[in-house]
N, C-alpha and C positions, 0 to 999 in steps of 0.2 A: 115401631123398628130401630129408629133413632136410639131410643132407651135402653132395648135390648143390648146392642153393640156399643153401649155409651161408655163402657170401659174399656182399658188397655187388654185387659185379660181376655176379654171377649173377642176383642178384634183381633188380638194375635192367634188365639185357637181358632179363630173362623180363616184368617189368613193362612196358618201354617195346613189345616184341612185342606182348605181349596189347592194350594200348592200340588201337596201330596197327591190328592188326588186327579189334578189335571195330569202330573209325572207318572202315574199310576195306569190312567187312561191310555196315555202315548206310548208307553211301555208296553202295555196288555196288547194295544192296538199291532204294534211293531210286531209283537212276539206271536200273535194270530196269523199274520199276514207271511209272516217267516215260516212258522209251521206249514201252514197251505201250502206256499210254495215249494218247500222242501219236499212234501209229501206227493204233490202234484208232480214234482219232477222225478222221484221217485218212481210213480205210476207210469210216466212216460216215458222213464228208462224200460220198464219192464215190459211196456206196452211194444216200443221200437225193438228190442231183443225176440219178441215174439214172431213182427213183422219182418224182421230179419230174416228168421230162422225158417218161416215158410218160403221167404223170397228165395233164400238158397237151394231149396228143396224144388221151386219151379225153375230156378236156374238150372238144376241138374237134371230138368225133364221128368220130374217124377208128376206121375199122374194125378188128378185133382183127388180120386177117392181112397189115395194112399197117402196123403199130407198129414204129417202128424200135427201139425197145428191145427188142424180142423176139429179133432177130439177133444180140445178142452171144454170143460163145464163150466169156468166162472171168466173165460177169457174169450171173446167174440171174436172171428177172423172173418171176413169178407174180401174175394178177389174180384175186381172188376175189370174189364177190357178197355180201351181206349175210347169207345162209345158210350162209356160209363153204362155198360150192361153188366148184370153182376154173373159170373160164371162159376162162382163156389162160395160156399159159406160155413160156416160151424155147424154142428149138429145142433138141434133144437133152438136154432136162432131162429126168431121171429119178426121181430122188428129192431132195426137200428137207425137212430138219429143223430145228427152231427158230422155225419159222411155224405158223400154223392150219392148214396145208394139209401131209401128209406125202407120199403118195402123188400124184404127178403124171398125171393122166388128161385132158388139156386136151381142152376142147370149144368151140374157136375158133368164135365165130358175130360177124358184125357188126354192130355198132349199124345199126337199122333193118331188118336182116332179116325181122321178126316184124311189118312193117308191114301185111300182109296179114291176120295174125292180129287185128292190133289193130283193121283196119278191120272186119272182120267180127264180132268178139264185142265190140264198140264199150265195153261197159259192164265188162267186165273188167280192161283197160288203168287205167283211174282207180284200181280196186283195188289192183293192184301197185304204181303210184307211189305211192300213198298209204300205202305200208308204213312202219309205225315205224320201221325201221333206215335208211330212207333219207330219213327226214324232216328230219335235223340238216343237210344241204347240199343247195343248191340245183342244177338242173343246169349244167353248166361249172364249178361251185365247186368249189376245191382246198382242203382242210382246213389251217389252218395249222402244225397240229403233226405230228409225226413221232415214231413209235416205232421205237427201236431193239432189236436182239437179236443174241444171238450163234447161230450154228447151222453145218449142213454140207449141201452139196449136191451130188449126183451127176450130172456132165453128161457124156455118153457114154461110161458106165463109171467114169471118174473122181471120186473122192471129194475133197473139198477143205474147209476152214473158211471160213466166210463173215461181215461182217458187214451185217445185213439192215437195212435200214430200210423203214417202211411208211406210205404217205401215202395218205389218204383223197380221193374223187373223186366228185362227183355226176354221175350222167348223168341224160337222158330217160327211157330205155327201161328200164334195170335199177337204177335208185335209185343207193345207193350203193356203190361199188366200193373195195376195197382193193389199191392197187399195191404189193408186195412186190418191191426190187430188192437185191442181194447185191453185196458187192464183196471180193475174195480177202483173206484174212489171211496167205496166201502171205507176203508181204514184211515182216509184225510178227513172224511166226514167226523167218523167217530171221535177220532182224535180232536178235530178243531171244536166239536161240540162241547166235548169232557173238559178241555181247557177253557174254554168261555164259561161252560156253568161253574168252574171252579173260582174262575175270575170273578162272577157275578156275586157268588157267594162271599169270598174271601176277600173283596175290595169294602164292602160295606164294615164288615169285621174290622179290616186293618183300620180305615178312616177312624171308625171308633175307638181304636186303641190310640192311633195318632190325635185325635180331640181330647182324648181322656189326659192322655200322657201331657198334651201339650197345656191343659188347663189347670193340672196340677203343678207343673215345673213353673208355667208363669206365675201362679199364685204364690207358690215359695219364693219366687225370684222378686215380687212385689211387695211382699209383706214387709219387707222393712221401708218401703214409700209410705205405706199405709201408717206405719210407726211415726214417720216422719211428719205423716200431716196431723195425726192427731197431736201431735206433740206442738206443731205450727199453730192450731185450732185452740190449744188449750193456753199457747204464751199469748196469741191475740186477745183470747176472752180475758186473761189475767193482767193483762199488759206489763208482767211481770220478763223486762229483757232478760233477766239474769239467767234464766233457763236455757238449756239446750237440747238440740234434737239426738235422738240416738245414734251413734255412729256404729254400724256393724264392721265385724272384723272381717271384709271379706275379701277387702283391696279391689273392688269393681267399681264400674260407673256409680252405683248406688252409695257405696262408701265414700265415693268423692263429693256426690252431690250431698250427703249429709255433713261432710266437712266443709262444702262450701258455704251451705246452710248457716252452719254454725259461725265461720269467719263472718259473714253477713249480719249473722245477729250480736254479734262481738261489734262490728262496725257501728251498727245502728244503735247499740248500747252507749257506745263512747260518743255518737254524734248526739244522743239524747242528753248525755249528762254534759256533755260540752254546751248544749243549747242552754241546759238549765242554770248551769255556772254562770252563763253568758249573761241570762235575765239576771240574775241574783246580782251579778257584778256590774250590771248597767244600773240597773235599781240603788245599788250604794253608790256607785259615782253620781248620780243624778240626785241623790236625796241630800249630798252635803251642800251643794251650791245654793239648791234651791230652797232648802232649810234657812242657808246664810240669807239668799236674797230675800225670803219672807220675814226675817227677823228685821233688816234691816228698813224694809218696808214700814213695819208695825211701828217700830222707833220713830221713822220720820213720820209717821201719822200721828202719835202721841206727843212728838217732840220735832217739830220741822227742823231747828236749830241744829237738832243732831244727826241730820242725815247725810251719810258716808257716799256720796254720790259717784267718787272714785270706785269705790267697793262695788258697788252695785253693778256699775258697768261692766266690772272686772268678771263678776261672778256671770252676768248674762253671755260676755263674750265666750266664758270656758262653758258655758251649758250651750251655746251655739257651736263651738267647735266641738264638744262632745256630742252633739244631735247629729253634726256632719260627718264625724267619724262613723258613728253607729249605723246611720243611713248607708254610706258607701259600704260596710260589711255586710249589711243585709241584701245589698244588690249584688255583690261578690259571691254571697253564699248562693245566692238564686241562682247563680251561672251566667250573669252577665257576660256578653262576649265583648273584649274590648275593640274599640274600633279601629279598623283598618288602613290608619294613617302612616306615612313616611316620618319617621323622628330622627333626628341628628343629637346622640347623646352629646356630643363635644360642644354644639349651641345651648342645648338645654342645660348642661352643668354650667356655662359661664353665665346664662342668665340668670340661673338660681343662686350663684356665689356672689352676684353684681349686690352691692349694699350690706354684705356679711362682713365683719370684721375680722381678720385673720383666717380668712378662708383663701388658698390657693389651687389654681386650677391648672393642669397638664394634662391636655387631652387632644387625641387625634380625632377627625372625622371618625364618625361610624354611627350607620343609618339602620335603626331598626324597625318593626311595623308593630303598630299598636296606638294606645290613645295615648296622646299626649297630656292631658290632663291627668290622668292616674300616673304615667311615669314620672311626671312633674311632682304629683304628692308624694311619690316614693323617694324621689332625691331630698325633696323639701323635709320629710321624716328623718332621714339618715343624716340630715345637716342638721338639723334640730337637735337631735339623740348626740350629734358630735359636737356640738356648741356646749351643752349642757356639761360635757365631761373633759372637754380639752382645757389642758392649761394655758396653752399660747396658740396652737395654730391647728389649723385643719386642713388637709389635703384630699382634694380632688381630682382623681384622674381615669383617662378613656382610654382604651386599648384596644385593639384587636388580637384575637387568639384562635387561629384558625376560621371557623365559621361561626365563633362568638364575639359579640361587643360586651368587652368587661369594663363596668363603672365601679369604680373602688372611692368609699371615703374612710379616711383614715384619719385618728387624732392622737394628741400627744398624752393622753389621759392616763389613768391607774389601767384599762384595758377590762375587760371581762373574761372572767375566771373560766376555764375548760369546761368546768361541769354546769355553767350556765348558758354557755354559748347556744344551747339549742331552746332553752326554756324560754329566753327574754322574747321569743318569737310568738308565743303564747298570750291570748289576750288577757288585759288587764293585770299582767304581769310586771311589778316594778321591784328591781334589785333593791337591796338596805342601802346602798346609797343614792337612791331616788326613792325613796319613799315619800317624799314631801310632794303633795298632789300640787303644789304651785310651782315647783322646780319640775317634777319628773312627767307632769301630765296624768292621763287618766291608764296608761301603759296598752294604749292601744295603736301606736304610732308604727311600731316595729311589725306587729302582727298584720296591720294593712298594708305594709310595705312586702312582706313576703307573699300574702294572698294574690297581688298584683303582680308580683312577678311570675309565680304559678300560672295564672291566667295569661300571661303573654307566653307562655312556652318555657320560661327561665328558670333561676334560680336566686336564692338570696342567702347567703351564708355570713357567719361570724367567726372571725380569728385576729391572730395578733398583728398589730402595725410594726413596721421597722421602727419606729419611735419607740415602741413599749406600750403604746395604746390600744384602740379599739380598732379593727379593720373589718369593713363591712363591704363584700363582692357581689355587685348585681350581674346576673349573666343572661343574656337574652341573646338567640339568633338574629346573626345579622339579615339584613334584606337582601333577597337573592336578586 
């Protein structure tokens, strides 16, 4: 089952079909209930109209055998007295259920047939008319309320369901009578059954159409995704990061996904190329001091008197610094988070400037959060770079600008051309004026400084100093 619905296309089709099925079942149920209620209400209205017509005739003292409502073939009518005894019923009505009387044994008698009895037994008539059950309605008065019920009736051997309406009417001779008339529910049953049958047939067909359309539409919508997946699989297999996935011209979410995927591939390609260049440049930088050191050791082994001890120490120190720089870059590339210590840039600037000739400091207190060792390395690299290019002096300043602390290092040298102010932050980049490895280093100092600044949530930029030299500004968020 999990494999059957393991695709987005199958799950979307199933979800859409279930939602439509629930909506159709709810709507169909509401339609059936509304239709049934309306048809039953219409039948009740017809039954009430028949019952009130008979009640009006009774109020007018019409004899039972002359009541027009008792002649109907499909609308049963019965009349009962206050004791629940049947006094009149429709022709051919054999049994009725759902009312106060079940067995129909009509005893029709016309109002006024007992007049002789009333005259001879004069004192008994008032007793009958004063019965508590008939005291609520005056002779000739018809009750305003109607009682409805559902039941069945058997007329001439045929049993059907009916909607019954009962109305009370006051008479002079029998007290209060209850007239119950019925209207057939055959039309209601037929309409409900027809509608239900149509729904049972149409619902599966409609759900099949919904499932088919959803399957086709979803497949068409996901076709570009499959193209992206195949291309990504091919890129992974070939390791060719220059390839890109197809971007559909639909300007929708899938097109944006393809665009983002291509951007990710471009960034990955740039990262891989950068890593390859880094490895190549690191190998090149390490080869020279290692070869020089090996040559000196081989010469010393053959001719001990020719050993250049100072040169060997210098090459060893250079190797040590280069290894430390490479290790720090590796940690930064791995996403090492700086420590959360509070660092006063003004105090750090004074400490780093101490012992360096030609360096002046103009700093106000500005605390930031980060690694004191890494931030100290940034300032040391900036001072070393400025010292190599300055003619006479280097100026270090620390100031506050809003929520930022700004550490600036300026020199009075030739400065950095505007076209090179971003390139100098690339790894192993040395400008023409600093190509000497002895004077210019390995070209990692400024790259390390910018990476550390970014890891601390800040920036490092190069510009022109007021004295005409280079100006490097380190911006870090102040400690809140």
